[in-house]
N, C-alpha and C positions, 0 to 999 in steps of 0.2 A: 661470430661463431660463439656458441655457448651450449650448455647442457640443457636438455628438456626431457620431461618424462610424459608418457602417455598413460592415462588412467581409464580403465574400462568403466563405462557408465551404465550400459544396459542393453537389452535385446528386445526386439519386437516379438510378437507372436509369429508362428509359422502359418502361412496360408498355402494350402495345397493346390497343386496343379494349375498354376496361373502365371502368366508373364506380366500381368498388370495388377499386382497386389495393392490393396488399400488398407493399410494397417490401422488397427484400432488403438493399440497401446500408445499412450502419450508419455513424454518425458519432461519432468519439471527441472529447470535449471535456473540458477540465480544469474540475473543479467546485470552487468556492470558497464555502463556507458563508457567509462573512462579506461576500460581494459580491452585488450584484444583477446577474445576467447576463441581459440582455435578448436575446431571440431573435425573429426574424421569418421566417416561412415563406411563400413565394410559390408558387402552384400554376399550372402552365401546361399547355396542350394542345399537343402537338407538331404543327406544320404542315409541317415540312420537315426535312431532314437538317442544317440549319445549326446550328452551335454558338452562334450569336449569339442570346441570349435574347429580343431585341426582334423576332425573326422569328417568334415563336410567340405563340399566343393566351393572354393573361392571364386566368385563371379567378377568382382571388381570393387572399386572404392572411389570415394570422392572426398574432397576437403573444402571447407569453408569456415567462416567465422560466424559466431552467433549474431554479431552486428550486421553481417551481410544479409542474413535471413530477416532480421527485424527491420533493416533499412530498405529492403526491397518493397516494390509496390504491393500494397496489401499484405505485407509481411509474408510474401510467398516467393520462394526462390526455386528455380529449376536448374539443376546442375548435372552434367554428364558424369557417369561412373565409368571408370577405366580399369583395365587389368594392369598388371605390373608396371609401376613407374620406375624409370631408370634415370638417375640424376635429375629428378624433377620433371622429366618428359613423360607424359602419359602414354600408355600402351593402347591396346585395342579397346574401343568403346563397347560397353556391354549394355547400355541403356541410360535412362535418365532417372534421377531421384528428385522428387518434388517435396520441398520442406515448407511447412507453414508454422508460424509462431504467433502467439497471442499472449497478452498480459493476463495473468490469472486474477479474477476478481477476489475480493477478500471474503466472499460469502463462504461460510464454513458449514452450512446446512447440508445434511445428507438426506436423500429421499429413498424410501423403501416402498416398492409397489409390486403388485401382482396383476397380471392380465390373463384373459382367456379369449378364445375365438369361437365362433359358431358358424357352421355351414360354409366352410371355406371351399374353394374350387378343388376338384380332384385333379392331381397332376401326374400321379404314377400310373403306368399302364396296368400293372398287376396288383396294385394296391390303391390306397387313397392318396394321402399326401404326407410329407414329413416336414411340417411347418416350424418355422422359427421367426422371431421378430428382429428387425434391425432398426435401431433408433438413429436418426440423423438430427443434428441441431443446426439451425440456420446461422450463417456467418453474416458479418456486416456488409460484405460485398454481394450478397444474394445467393451465394453458393451454400452447399450443405456439407457437413463433416460428420462422418460416422462416430458415434460416441458410445454405443452399447449394442450387444448382440445377445439374445437369449439362447438357451439351450434348444436343441432340436428334439421334437417329440415325434416319434415314428408312427406312421400309418394311422392317421386320424384327421378328421375334418373339424373336430371340436376340441382343440388342444387347451389344456390349462397349464400355463408355464409357472415355474417356481418363482416365489418372490425374489426380488433382487434389490440391491442397494447401490446407489450411484450418487456422487456429489452433485448438488444442485447446479454448481458452476459448470459442470460438464453437460448438463441438460440445456441450459439457457445461456450461455457466454459465447466410396462404397466398395464394399467387398463384392466385386462383380466377377464371380467365378462360374462354376458349372451348375448352379442352382436354378430352379424354375421359379420365375417371378409370379406370385399369386396376385398381389395388389398392394395398395398403399393408402395411408390416410394421414392427415395433418392435425396436430393438436398443439397446445401450449402448456407451459408449466402452470400458468394460472388455472387453466381448465383441469389439468390433472390434480392440482391441489384441492379441488372440490371433493375429491374422493369418489366412492362408488355412488353413482346417481344416473339419472336418465341422460345427463349431459355427457357422460363418459362412456357411451356406446357408439362406436365409430363404424361406419360403412367402409369396407375394404374395396377400393376401386382399382380396376385394371384399365388404364387409358386405351391400350390397343384393343382389348376385348370390347370395351365400350364403343369404340369407333366402328367395329365390325358388326356388332349385333344390335339391331334396333330395340329389341325387347330386353336388353341387358339391364339388370337392376344393380347388382353388386356381386362381389366375389366372396361374400360372407361378412361377418361383423366381428369386431374386437371389443371386448368389454373390460374396463378397469375394475378389478375386484377389490383392491385396497390401495391406499396411498397414505404414507406417514412421513413427516419431516422431523428430523432431530438435529441439534447443533453438535458439532464435533469439536472438542477442545484441541488446542495445539500447544506445542512447546512454549511458544511466546506467551500464552495465557498464564503459564505457571511461573515464568521468570519476570514478566511485567506486572502481572497481578491485576485483579479487578478492584475498583475503588470500594466495592462492598466487602472485600476480603482483608483481614488484618495484615496479610503479607505485603499488601500494596503500599507504596509511598503516598498514594492518594487516598488511603483508607479513611472513610468518614466516620471516625470514632465519636459517638455521642457525648463522650466524657472529656476528651482532650483534643487539642489541635494536632493535625498531622504536620510533617516537616514543611510542606508547602505553605500551609496556613500560618505556621509560626513565623517563617521568613517574611511573608507578606505583612503580617500584623506588626512584626518588630520594626521593619523599615517604614511601613506606611504610617503608623501612628505618630511617628516623630516628624516625618517630612510633610504630613498633611497640614501641620500648623502653618506652613509657608504657602499653602495653596488657598486663596481666598474663597473660591466657590465650592471647594471640597468635592468637585466632580472629577473622577478619575477614569480615563479610558482604560479598559482592561481587555487584554487579548490572550487567546490561547494559541499554541502552535504545536503541530504534530498530532493531528487527529483526523478521523473520518467523520464528516458531518452529515446529519440527516437532511433530506430523505434519501439522497442518491449515493451516499458514501464517498463524496468527493473529499480528497485529501487537502488540508489547508494548513499553512504555517503562519497565518495571521488572521484569526477570526475573532469577532467580538464575543466575550464570555456571556453577554446578555442577549445574544442572538439578534441584536438590532444593528444591521449593517449601516444604517443611517446615523446612529448615535450610540457609540460604544461606552458612553459615560456611565459610571456607577456612582451612587451617592455615598460618599464616605468609604472608609476602609471596610466597614461592616457590609456595605452594599457590594463591594468587590468580592468579599468572602461569600456572600449569599449567591452572587452570580457564578462564582467558581464551583460551589457545591452543586448548584442547579445544572451547570454545564456538564459536570461529571456524569450525571444521570442520563444525558442525552447523546453524548458523542462517544466514539470508540477511539481510545488512545492508539496512536499509530506513529511509527518512525518514518523517516529519520529525524534527527534533531537539527533543524535548520534555524539559525539566528538571523540571517541576512534579511528575510522578508519583513520581520517585525522592526528591526533596526531601521530599515529604509522607510517603513511606514511612519515611524516617529520622526525621522529626519525630515520627511516631507512636511510635517507640521511645523518643525522648528525652522525650516527654511523660509517660512512665510512670515516669521516674526523675529527679525534680527536687529531690532533697534534697542535691545536691552530691557524692554518692558516685560519680557517673559523668558524663563529658562526652563528647559525640559529635562526631567530625570526619568530614564527608562529602567525599570527593575525587571530583570529576567530571572526566573527561578526554573531550574532544570535538573533532571535526574540523569541526563544522558550526555555523553561526550559529543561535542559539536561535530556535525557531519559536513557542513558547508564552510569549512575554514577559509578557503580562498575567497568566496563571496563575502564572508563576514569581515575579513580583513579589509576588503575594498569598501564595505559599508561603514566600517569604523573610521577609516581614513577620510571618507567623505563627511561623516558626521562630526569629525573633530573640528571642522571649520564652522560648525553651527552651534547655537546656544543650547547644548545638551550634554548630558552625562549618561553613562550606562553602568548599572550595577548588576553583576551576575552572581547569583547565589547557587551553588551546586549542592543538591541534597542527595542523600543515599550513599551507597558504598562505591560508586563508580570511580575510576581513576581519571582525575581531571587535569592531569599534567599539561595536556595540550592547550588548556584554557589560559595558562599562565602567559602565553605569548600575546594574548589580547590585553593583558594588564601591563601597560607600558611603563612601569616604574623603572625598570632597568634599561630596556631597549624599546624605543618608540615603534609602534606598529607601522608597517609599510605595506604597500601593494602596488605592483606594476611600476616600480620606480618612484612612487609617491610616498612621502613619509607623513604620518599624522601630524597635523599642526599642533595639537595638544594631546596630553594623556587624559583620556576621558573615561577609561574603563577601569572598574575595580572589581576583581573577582575573588571570591572566598568560598571554600567548602564549608557548609554549615556544620559538618561533624566536628570541626575544630572548635566550635563554640558551645557544644551541648554540655550542659552541667551533668556531672557524673551522678549526682543525687537525683536527677530527674526533674529538677526545678525548671519548668518551662519559662517562667518569668525571667530568671537569671540568664538562661540561654539566649532569649530574645534580646535582652539588654546588651549582652556581650556582642552579639551579631550586629545590632544597630550601631553601636558605638564605633565598630571597626569599619563597616561598609560606608557609613555616612561621613567619616572623618575627612575624606578627600573632596567632598562636594563643594565646600566653600572655596577652596583653592582653585578648583576647576571652573567655578562660576567667575571668580576674579580674573582667571587667565583669559577667558573669553572677552570679558568687558575691557580688559587692558589692551588686548590685541586689536580691538575695534575702536579704541579711544573713547569708550563710553564712560561718562562720569556719573556718579550717583546724583539724584535730584536733591535739591536743598531740603534740609530737614523740615522746614516750615511749609513746604509745598503741599497743597492739599491732594495732589495726585498720589495714587497708591505706589508703594514701593514695588520693585520688580517682583513679579509673581513667578513662583516655581510651579510648573505643571508636571505632575507625576503621571507617567504611563506605566502600567503594570502588565 
């Protein structure tokens, strides 16, 4: 037993005089896999123009969770709607409600277009026709979903509809009531984006009429008059920032390093002296990658999936700057994938000849703490250390539990064999006078101080002894992953 509150979320549009409405209006909800998101849907019959819901006739309601809709086959759930429930027992059934859900693409382009038609079929007995357009977009399962409806233009066979604007994701990611069907045509976003041309004049076809009349040609034509696409900015753009804007932590200033580059250079220039080949695998995490916008939490900065190595720290910086121009920064902040990737490399060389150091630079609070703890516990038995540098103003308190100075990291009953994580917020090391060299020196001194002891703890735990000083074989190599 407990208290809960119900929050009103929104209403669909009203569809007149039908028992089978197909609503156009969509609702955008944040989906959290780990939470039970209860939903209630109430159905009303409109009795007046009042916006007060109590002035209308209640038909019934149904309950479900967002997870039920998303988890259903094809993310399509059909659920009965019932009148008054008493002690959880549904009353009289008033019909079914069909829900569909889909993940929104991150495309933020909006399309503005205008269309006209010519020589449409006459449908009204005492007049011509009252035409309007209904747009449907195809779904992955082969069905179609209504996404836009134009205004009605009265008594004409040659309508010119007003320009309208629609999100591109709504176009490319039925109101069956008392209207007379004139015909249909099919197009694609790619075709529409060509703008006004001979390719964007469409024959309107009526399948039933075509089947009845041998000389049937068409029921008129629809012509695209204009088409324009623009990008729409979001709240996230202003708080995360664009690498080309000074407000971004990734800002590529031609005169000085940003916080990411400073942390990378500070740690890298010292530790690279212990890496004989000066080849550093460098990965990014939390971005949408071209060309299809796939989200990745462990992708090579140099875009080479076969070889993520960069030559020297300068090569890493160059790959970082080049990558910023190509990818779209995207949350959440997941550490586990890149930790596991480096751990896989470390697991292949456990004889003491190589030791791996993973440097993670982040401006966000970790999102996959459970998975990261598991990854750290696993990595603690391997020849590797993890350095995490937090940049920017975020609160990094949750990161402290990964730094096992006080309490060793644990996961599912397992305790990390060694303390291998060092976390520091970069803001604690920034020189007040703006001296970047001094800031980097302070950071490097602190974050690298524990590496020798961490390396020794692994060698000791495995009974590995150093090679004799006169041995021509190289000393253990430190492999740095960034």
